[in-house]
DRENLUMZA-821184 format. One line per field, with one value per residue: residue in one letter; residue number from 1; x, y, z of N, C-alpha, C in turn. Coordinates in steps of 0.05 Angstrom, whole numbers, always signed. Example, Ala and Ser with C-alpha at 12.3 -4.5 7.8 and 13.67 -1.06 7.14 Angstrom:
BEGIN
res = (A:S)
n = (1:2)
npx = (+264:+257)
npy = (-114:-45)
npz = (+156:+142)
capx = (+246:+273)
capy = (-90:-21)
capz = (+156:+143)
cpx = (+264:+258)
cpy = (-66:+1)
cpz = (+156:+157)
END
This chain:
BEGIN
res = (X:X:X:X:X:X:X:X:X:X:X:X:X:X:X:X:X:X:X:X:X:X:X:X:X:X:X:X:X:X:X:X:X:X:X:X:X:X:X:X:X:X:X:X:X:X:X:X:X:X:X:X:X:X:X:X:X:X:X:X:X:X:X:X:X:X:X:X:X:X:X:X:X:X:X:X:X:X:X:X:X:X:X:X:X:X:X:X:X:X:X:X:X:X:X:X:X:X:X:X:X:X:X:X:X:X:X:X:X:X:X:X:X:X:X:X:X:X:X:X:X:X:X:X:X:X:X:X:X:X:X:X:X:X:X:X:X:X:X:X:X:X:X:X:X:X:X:X:X:X:X:X:X:X:X:X:X:X:X:X:X:X:X:X:X:X:X:X:X:X:X:X:X:X:X:X:X:X:X:X:X:X:X:X:X:X:X:X:X:X:X:X:X:X:X:X:X:X:X:X:X:X:X:X:X:X:X:X:X:X:X:X:X:X:X:X:X:X:X:X:X:X:X:X:X:X:X:X:X:X:X:X:X:X:X:X:X:X:X:X:X:X:X:X:X:X:X:X:X:X:X:X:X:X:X:X:X:X:X:X)
n = (1:2:3:4:5:6:7:8:9:10:11:12:13:14:15:16:17:18:19:20:21:22:23:24:25:26:27:28:29:30:31:32:33:34:35:36:37:38:39:40:41:42:43:44:45:46:47:48:49:50:51:52:53:54:55:56:57:58:59:60:61:62:63:64:65:66:67:68:69:70:71:72:73:74:75:76:77:78:79:80:81:82:83:84:85:86:87:88:89:90:91:92:93:94:95:96:97:98:99:100:101:102:103:104:105:106:107:108:109:110:111:112:113:114:115:116:117:118:119:120:121:122:123:124:125:126:127:128:129:130:131:132:133:134:135:136:137:138:139:140:141:142:143:144:145:146:147:148:149:150:151:152:153:154:155:156:157:158:159:160:161:162:163:164:165:166:167:168:169:170:171:172:173:174:175:176:177:178:179:180:181:182:183:184:185:186:187:188:189:190:191:192:193:194:195:196:197:198:199:200:201:202:203:204:205:206:207:208:209:210:211:212:213:214:215:216:217:218:219:220:221:222:223:224:225:226:227:228:229:230:231:232:233:234:235:236:237:238:239:240:241:242:243:244:245:246:247:248:249:250:251:252:253:254:255:256:257:258:259:260)
npx = (+1336:+1286:+1213:+1140:+1082:+1007:+964:+909:+854:+812:+756:+724:+673:+635:+647:+674:+721:+787:+846:+900:+972:+1037:+1098:+1166:+1219:+1292:+1296:+1312:+1341:+1332:+1290:+1239:+1180:+1143:+1169:+1179:+1118:+1116:+1157:+1141:+1091:+1104:+1121:+1075:+1047:+1076:+1066:+1014:+982:+928:+958:+977:+928:+942:+949:+984:+1033:+1051:+1093:+1134:+1125:+1088:+1033:+995:+971:+989:+966:+968:+944:+990:+1011:+967:+980:+971:+1008:+1046:+1107:+1134:+1138:+1112:+1122:+1101:+1076:+1102:+1152:+1172:+1213:+1246:+1289:+1261:+1247:+1253:+1284:+1251:+1211:+1134:+1078:+1031:+979:+930:+883:+846:+815:+740:+674:+665:+692:+696:+719:+756:+786:+827:+874:+856:+827:+764:+771:+743:+707:+730:+735:+699:+681:+717:+703:+652:+678:+728:+762:+779:+736:+750:+751:+760:+830:+889:+943:+951:+1004:+1042:+1062:+1024:+982:+997:+1011:+1014:+1073:+1060:+1019:+1025:+1061:+1026:+991:+1007:+1030:+980:+966:+1001:+972:+968:+920:+915:+890:+894:+890:+834:+837:+869:+837:+787:+735:+730:+736:+733:+753:+805:+834:+792:+795:+852:+845:+796:+824:+872:+859:+825:+869:+887:+873:+853:+831:+777:+724:+691:+681:+660:+610:+652:+660:+621:+596:+641:+647:+587:+583:+624:+597:+560:+578:+588:+615:+657:+649:+697:+737:+769:+820:+862:+900:+897:+924:+975:+981:+981:+1030:+1046:+1041:+1001:+972:+923:+907:+881:+834:+813:+807:+767:+728:+710:+701:+661:+626:+609:+602:+550:+522:+525:+491:+443:+426:+422:+378:+337:+336:+324:+274:+238:+231:+208:+158:+140)
npy = (+1827:+1803:+1797:+1773:+1806:+1782:+1819:+1828:+1878:+1919:+1954:+1980:+1956:+1933:+1918:+1866:+1852:+1841:+1802:+1832:+1830:+1857:+1878:+1876:+1892:+1907:+1888:+1891:+1843:+1855:+1887:+1889:+1873:+1906:+1954:+1936:+1938:+1999:+2021:+1989:+2022:+2074:+2069:+2066:+2106:+2150:+2129:+2148:+2106:+2076:+2067:+2011:+1996:+1990:+1963:+1999:+2017:+2023:+1980:+1945:+1902:+1903:+1929:+1902:+1926:+1895:+1862:+1798:+1763:+1721:+1681:+1654:+1645:+1667:+1727:+1713:+1665:+1665:+1635:+1665:+1711:+1776:+1810:+1863:+1843:+1815:+1795:+1803:+1769:+1728:+1696:+1673:+1684:+1714:+1694:+1686:+1719:+1718:+1767:+1776:+1803:+1790:+1728:+1741:+1739:+1767:+1812:+1857:+1879:+1936:+1961:+1934:+1910:+1921:+1918:+1916:+1917:+1928:+1902:+1867:+1903:+1909:+1871:+1876:+1916:+1904:+1880:+1871:+1899:+1923:+1943:+1994:+2044:+2109:+2145:+2145:+2115:+2040:+2005:+1970:+1922:+1903:+1872:+1805:+1756:+1691:+1666:+1632:+1635:+1693:+1700:+1668:+1702:+1744:+1709:+1721:+1770:+1779:+1783:+1814:+1836:+1826:+1799:+1747:+1693:+1694:+1693:+1651:+1606:+1555:+1557:+1615:+1632:+1674:+1659:+1647:+1696:+1717:+1673:+1688:+1749:+1741:+1714:+1745:+1774:+1738:+1713:+1737:+1765:+1820:+1809:+1783:+1805:+1816:+1771:+1729:+1741:+1777:+1730:+1715:+1765:+1780:+1725:+1727:+1783:+1759:+1724:+1746:+1776:+1740:+1719:+1649:+1588:+1540:+1494:+1468:+1459:+1482:+1520:+1568:+1575:+1558:+1607:+1643:+1712:+1713:+1671:+1645:+1609:+1557:+1531:+1574:+1572:+1535:+1544:+1588:+1564:+1541:+1574:+1606:+1562:+1556:+1606:+1610:+1564:+1602:+1637:+1607:+1584:+1638:+1664:+1615:+1617:+1662:+1662:+1628:+1647:+1686:+1663:+1655)
npz = (+562:+516:+511:+505:+520:+545:+555:+583:+568:+594:+591:+635:+684:+647:+599:+557:+550:+525:+504:+490:+459:+465:+455:+491:+486:+505:+560:+635:+659:+714:+731:+766:+757:+753:+747:+693:+675:+672:+641:+588:+594:+588:+537:+507:+521:+491:+442:+438:+457:+494:+571:+611:+654:+711:+790:+847:+899:+949:+931:+965:+988:+1025:+1019:+984:+939:+888:+865:+810:+767:+741:+683:+689:+752:+812:+835:+806:+793:+828:+893:+965:+947:+922:+861:+862:+883:+848:+814:+732:+719:+737:+697:+629:+575:+514:+536:+535:+570:+610:+638:+669:+705:+783:+780:+813:+820:+866:+869:+825:+764:+748:+710:+661:+695:+744:+798:+833:+904:+955:+981:+1009:+1044:+1072:+1100:+1137:+1171:+1182:+1234:+1243:+1287:+1350:+1398:+1448:+1514:+1507:+1518:+1551:+1527:+1540:+1575:+1527:+1563:+1598:+1602:+1608:+1551:+1520:+1494:+1456:+1430:+1423:+1383:+1336:+1324:+1304:+1255:+1229:+1228:+1188:+1144:+1076:+1056:+1002:+966:+935:+952:+946:+884:+878:+893:+877:+880:+887:+945:+1011:+1047:+1077:+1089:+1110:+1157:+1182:+1191:+1235:+1259:+1287:+1330:+1356:+1381:+1425:+1493:+1484:+1440:+1460:+1489:+1429:+1420:+1397:+1379:+1322:+1306:+1273:+1244:+1211:+1174:+1157:+1137:+1090:+1059:+1045:+1008:+962:+963:+947:+972:+1020:+1001:+1018:+994:+987:+955:+959:+1003:+984:+949:+973:+987:+1033:+1055:+1093:+1140:+1126:+1176:+1205:+1184:+1207:+1253:+1259:+1247:+1287:+1319:+1300:+1299:+1344:+1378:+1346:+1362:+1414:+1408:+1400:+1447:+1469:+1451:+1456:+1508:+1514:+1497:+1526:+1576:+1552:+1548:+1602)
capx = (+1318:+1269:+1189:+1126:+1066:+994:+952:+874:+845:+778:+751:+704:+666:+603:+668:+674:+748:+800:+872:+929:+989:+1057:+1121:+1183:+1244:+1323:+1285:+1336:+1334:+1346:+1283:+1214:+1156:+1132:+1172:+1172:+1101:+1115:+1172:+1126:+1063:+1115:+1125:+1057:+1034:+1091:+1055:+985:+953:+922:+969:+958:+920:+946:+948:+1007:+1033:+1087:+1124:+1148:+1102:+1062:+1009:+974:+950:+991:+957:+956:+947:+1016:+1023:+945:+990:+971:+1032:+1066:+1128:+1151:+1132:+1122:+1126:+1076:+1081:+1120:+1170:+1169:+1229:+1245:+1302:+1247:+1227:+1275:+1295:+1237:+1181:+1111:+1074:+1002:+978:+901:+862:+835:+785:+720:+655:+667:+723:+685:+746:+750:+788:+849:+886:+852:+798:+754:+766:+728:+688:+755:+734:+663:+685:+732:+683:+631:+676:+760:+773:+761:+726:+759:+748:+783:+843:+920:+952:+962:+1030:+1052:+1067:+1013:+976:+1008:+1003:+1035:+1092:+1054:+990:+1036:+1074:+1008:+967:+1030:+1036:+950:+968:+1018:+961:+960:+906:+914:+862:+912:+869:+808:+844:+874:+819:+770:+712:+741:+734:+745:+762:+828:+829:+775:+803:+868:+830:+783:+845:+894:+841:+813:+881:+899:+862:+842:+803:+756:+699:+678:+704:+638:+600:+658:+659:+593:+599:+653:+631:+564:+589:+635:+587:+542:+588:+587:+648:+653:+654:+719:+724:+797:+830:+893:+909:+894:+954:+1003:+990:+990:+1055:+1045:+1045:+984:+967:+903:+894:+862:+811:+802:+795:+748:+706:+711:+692:+643:+611:+611:+587:+525:+507:+520:+467:+416:+424:+412:+357:+331:+337:+300:+238:+231:+234:+183:+135:+143)
capy = (+1809:+1807:+1785:+1775:+1800:+1780:+1832:+1837:+1901:+1920:+1989:+1969:+1924:+1931:+1929:+1846:+1851:+1821:+1800:+1843:+1828:+1877:+1863:+1894:+1890:+1914:+1887:+1874:+1824:+1869:+1901:+1889:+1863:+1929:+1964:+1929:+1954:+2030:+2025:+1993:+2041:+2104:+2076:+2070:+2130:+2160:+2123:+2161:+2093:+2083:+2051:+1991:+2003:+1962:+1980:+1996:+2027:+2005:+1956:+1945:+1882:+1903:+1937:+1886:+1928:+1902:+1842:+1808:+1728:+1720:+1663:+1638:+1640:+1701:+1738:+1706:+1639:+1652:+1626:+1681:+1741:+1789:+1809:+1881:+1839:+1797:+1814:+1794:+1749:+1694:+1676:+1653:+1695:+1704:+1685:+1693:+1718:+1728:+1782:+1788:+1811:+1766:+1729:+1725:+1762:+1795:+1828:+1871:+1888:+1971:+1968:+1927:+1887:+1933:+1897:+1933:+1903:+1939:+1878:+1858:+1934:+1909:+1841:+1884:+1940:+1888:+1861:+1871:+1911:+1921:+1964:+2002:+2061:+2131:+2158:+2144:+2080:+2022:+2009:+1938:+1897:+1900:+1847:+1782:+1751:+1663:+1675:+1620:+1654:+1715:+1677:+1663:+1735:+1760:+1706:+1726:+1795:+1781:+1788:+1853:+1834:+1823:+1784:+1728:+1666:+1689:+1701:+1611:+1590:+1552:+1572:+1642:+1640:+1692:+1643:+1645:+1725:+1732:+1684:+1707:+1777:+1730:+1695:+1760:+1780:+1710:+1693:+1769:+1779:+1841:+1811:+1766:+1807:+1814:+1744:+1709:+1771:+1790:+1708:+1721:+1781:+1776:+1719:+1736:+1794:+1752:+1706:+1764:+1793:+1736:+1699:+1618:+1568:+1531:+1466:+1458:+1452:+1493:+1535:+1602:+1581:+1561:+1631:+1667:+1715:+1703:+1638:+1642:+1574:+1543:+1526:+1602:+1568:+1516:+1567:+1609:+1552:+1521:+1602:+1615:+1550:+1567:+1628:+1600:+1545:+1614:+1652:+1604:+1583:+1659:+1667:+1592:+1627:+1690:+1657:+1614:+1674:+1705:+1649:+1642)
capz = (+549:+505:+524:+499:+538:+525:+572:+591:+562:+592:+597:+643:+692:+625:+575:+556:+555:+508:+513:+466:+468:+467:+450:+505:+489:+523:+591:+637:+681:+750:+732:+774:+744:+747:+731:+670:+665:+675:+620:+575:+587:+582:+507:+509:+524:+474:+412:+429:+468:+525:+584:+618:+684:+746:+818:+856:+917:+960:+925:+977:+982:+1047:+1014:+978:+927:+872:+851:+782:+761:+718:+674:+717:+786:+831:+841:+784:+791:+856:+918:+973:+929:+913:+848:+855:+885:+834:+784:+711:+732:+744:+675:+602:+552:+507:+544:+529:+594:+601:+649:+684:+725:+803:+768:+820:+828:+889:+855:+797:+742:+741:+683:+662:+706:+771:+803:+861:+932:+975:+985:+1040:+1066:+1075:+1120:+1160:+1176:+1194:+1254:+1243:+1305:+1372:+1424:+1479:+1516:+1499:+1540:+1551:+1525:+1559:+1572:+1522:+1583:+1622:+1589:+1595:+1537:+1515:+1465:+1421:+1417:+1407:+1346:+1308:+1323:+1286:+1233:+1219:+1229:+1169:+1117:+1074:+1046:+961:+948:+918:+961:+929:+860:+871:+901:+847:+894:+896:+970:+1020:+1086:+1084:+1093:+1139:+1180:+1187:+1199:+1267:+1283:+1292:+1356:+1375:+1394:+1439:+1513:+1479:+1418:+1468:+1494:+1419:+1395:+1377:+1353:+1312:+1273:+1257:+1231:+1197:+1165:+1146:+1108:+1074:+1047:+1025:+991:+943:+954:+944:+1000:+1032:+1002:+1033:+966:+993:+938:+975:+1020:+971:+930:+996:+982:+1062:+1074:+1118:+1138:+1134:+1212:+1216:+1176:+1225:+1285:+1249:+1236:+1306:+1330:+1287:+1300:+1380:+1368:+1333:+1388:+1439:+1401:+1391:+1471:+1479:+1434:+1472:+1536:+1512:+1488:+1546:+1590:+1546:+1558:+1630)
cpx = (+1295:+1234:+1173:+1099:+1038:+977:+916:+869:+810:+776:+743:+685:+640:+621:+670:+704:+754:+829:+883:+951:+1013:+1079:+1142:+1217:+1265:+1302:+1306:+1321:+1338:+1312:+1258:+1201:+1138:+1140:+1189:+1151:+1103:+1135:+1150:+1104:+1083:+1114:+1092:+1038:+1047:+1080:+1023:+970:+951:+936:+953:+954:+929:+948:+974:+1006:+1058:+1106:+1148:+1136:+1093:+1034:+981:+966:+962:+979:+954:+972:+971:+1015:+1004:+953:+983:+995:+1053:+1084:+1128:+1132:+1134:+1124:+1102:+1088:+1096:+1145:+1184:+1203:+1245:+1259:+1297:+1230:+1250:+1269:+1281:+1219:+1156:+1097:+1053:+990:+939:+887:+853:+813:+761:+699:+647:+684:+712:+714:+744:+765:+821:+854:+872:+826:+781:+745:+764:+713:+710:+751:+710:+662:+703:+719:+665:+647:+703:+771:+764:+750:+742:+763:+771:+806:+868:+914:+956:+985:+1023:+1053:+1049:+997:+987:+997:+1025:+1045:+1076:+1034:+1004:+1041:+1046:+982:+987:+1031:+1002:+961:+985:+999:+956:+938:+894:+901:+877:+897:+846:+807:+849:+852:+805:+735:+707:+728:+748:+763:+786:+841:+817:+782:+835:+851:+812:+808:+862:+880:+826:+838:+896:+876:+843:+821:+770:+722:+685:+683:+682:+623:+615:+665:+650:+586:+608:+642:+608:+565:+602:+612:+560:+557:+594:+611:+646:+656:+673:+710:+755:+813:+861:+914:+915:+924:+971:+997:+995:+1010:+1053:+1054:+1028:+984:+927:+877:+880:+837:+797:+795:+770:+718:+690:+693:+668:+608:+599:+598:+560:+510:+502:+490:+446:+415:+414:+385:+328:+321:+313:+269:+229:+226:+219:+156:+121:+119)
cpy = (+1818:+1791:+1794:+1779:+1796:+1787:+1832:+1869:+1895:+1943:+1998:+1950:+1914:+1924:+1889:+1834:+1827:+1825:+1814:+1836:+1850:+1867:+1881:+1873:+1904:+1916:+1874:+1859:+1835:+1880:+1881:+1887:+1888:+1947:+1963:+1942:+1988:+2036:+2016:+2007:+2060:+2106:+2071:+2092:+2149:+2153:+2128:+2129:+2087:+2056:+2032:+1995:+1970:+1971:+1961:+2014:+2030:+1998:+1955:+1911:+1871:+1918:+1925:+1894:+1919:+1872:+1832:+1772:+1739:+1683:+1644:+1626:+1671:+1701:+1727:+1673:+1635:+1655:+1650:+1702:+1749:+1799:+1845:+1876:+1819:+1814:+1788:+1781:+1727:+1690:+1684:+1683:+1692:+1689:+1698:+1698:+1734:+1737:+1780:+1790:+1779:+1769:+1722:+1746:+1786:+1814:+1833:+1883:+1916:+1978:+1951:+1902:+1908:+1924:+1913:+1916:+1909:+1918:+1865:+1891:+1930:+1892:+1853:+1907:+1928:+1876:+1861:+1888:+1907:+1934:+1975:+2032:+2090:+2131:+2142:+2110:+2060:+2017:+1972:+1914:+1897:+1883:+1827:+1756:+1717:+1669:+1650:+1635:+1678:+1714:+1682:+1686:+1741:+1744:+1710:+1746:+1799:+1789:+1803:+1851:+1828:+1808:+1753:+1691:+1668:+1678:+1654:+1597:+1579:+1562:+1596:+1647:+1662:+1680:+1640:+1673:+1733:+1700:+1691:+1740:+1775:+1736:+1709:+1770:+1758:+1711:+1712:+1766:+1791:+1838:+1797:+1773:+1807:+1792:+1725:+1724:+1770:+1760:+1715:+1737:+1791:+1744:+1716:+1755:+1783:+1729:+1715:+1780:+1781:+1724:+1669:+1600:+1557:+1511:+1451:+1443:+1460:+1507:+1556:+1606:+1583:+1586:+1653:+1683:+1721:+1695:+1641:+1624:+1570:+1538:+1548:+1595:+1558:+1524:+1581:+1590:+1546:+1550:+1613:+1595:+1551:+1590:+1624:+1587:+1573:+1639:+1643:+1590:+1611:+1662:+1635:+1603:+1653:+1686:+1638:+1634:+1693:+1701:+1644:+1669)
cpz = (+535:+507:+509:+516:+528:+556:+573:+589:+575:+603:+622:+659:+663:+606:+572:+550:+541:+514:+481:+471:+451:+465:+468:+506:+499:+552:+606:+657:+715:+746:+747:+750:+740:+745:+701:+655:+664:+654:+585:+569:+581:+547:+498:+497:+494:+437:+415:+443:+489:+536:+595:+648:+704:+774:+830:+887:+926:+950:+945:+991:+1020:+1037:+1012:+951:+892:+850:+821:+779:+727:+715:+696:+745:+788:+834:+822:+795:+814:+883:+941:+962:+918:+884:+841:+872:+864:+813:+752:+699:+728:+716:+652:+578:+523:+503:+541:+556:+595:+628:+652:+709:+754:+775:+794:+825:+845:+887:+828:+777:+745:+727:+685:+678:+734:+771:+831:+884:+952:+982:+1011:+1052:+1089:+1099:+1138:+1175:+1196:+1234:+1262:+1266:+1328:+1387:+1448:+1483:+1511:+1515:+1532:+1542:+1541:+1550:+1558:+1542:+1604:+1620:+1583:+1570:+1523:+1503:+1427:+1419:+1419:+1375:+1327:+1312:+1301:+1255:+1224:+1213:+1195:+1138:+1106:+1056:+1015:+955:+931:+922:+947:+894:+849:+866:+880:+859:+900:+926:+979:+1049:+1091:+1093:+1110:+1155:+1194:+1202:+1233:+1274:+1300:+1316:+1366:+1391:+1413:+1464:+1491:+1447:+1437:+1478:+1467:+1404:+1382:+1367:+1319:+1293:+1259:+1242:+1211:+1166:+1145:+1126:+1084:+1055:+1029:+1004:+960:+939:+958:+973:+1004:+1017:+1011:+1008:+975:+978:+950:+995:+1011:+952:+949:+990:+1025:+1079:+1098:+1114:+1141:+1156:+1224:+1212:+1193:+1242:+1284:+1241:+1251:+1320:+1323:+1291:+1341:+1374:+1353:+1350:+1403:+1434:+1402:+1420:+1479:+1471:+1449:+1495:+1545:+1509:+1509:+1568:+1582:+1550:+1585:+1635)
END
């Protein structure tokens, strides 16, 4: 099959960027989308031209690094599919395909289709973990967990941090990502000791990184390759509110004690 690609080319964050068009012939319908880009880049290199920069790692839909906006949709036209798992048979013969990086101020473009998603790392570092004493590992069956909570926690933990939710949201909100990372601990007994501090810290970091607010468009869930439900956003909102009220009471109590 033959296709035409309109690709966003940008040298660095300071460059204005522009679209460049490339014709790709002899594309196999069984190629993955990234394999097609590999073949195109090989040709560009042989021609002495700068290859298209894009991210990839596992190519198995696990690492979350392959995010690209394809024809206006994060990860492309197929639901529950990462860019690396998308195959060229998803496009018709002679298709004209537009490729862009994630569009969000919190994800500055590094080069071409590569963006800096370290803002997600900083959100995780602010509270996406549990503190546990060192020593031998506790037996996995020693703490009973209700099946419903275990299943919900696993659903939240399925988030691969690709950033499609941010790219799809009209506000460039990271609420679905943050909510998933908060929920996977909030639903388990191991996450309870730091539950309230975690919710406040991760939301505060998310806001400080410049992500937009959630206004319940639902585009994040539609674009998520792991189908993370927005129910987790509701749980995050409840945890954040309860944590804020608890903090307010703590401050008020401390103030009364000092006055006394």
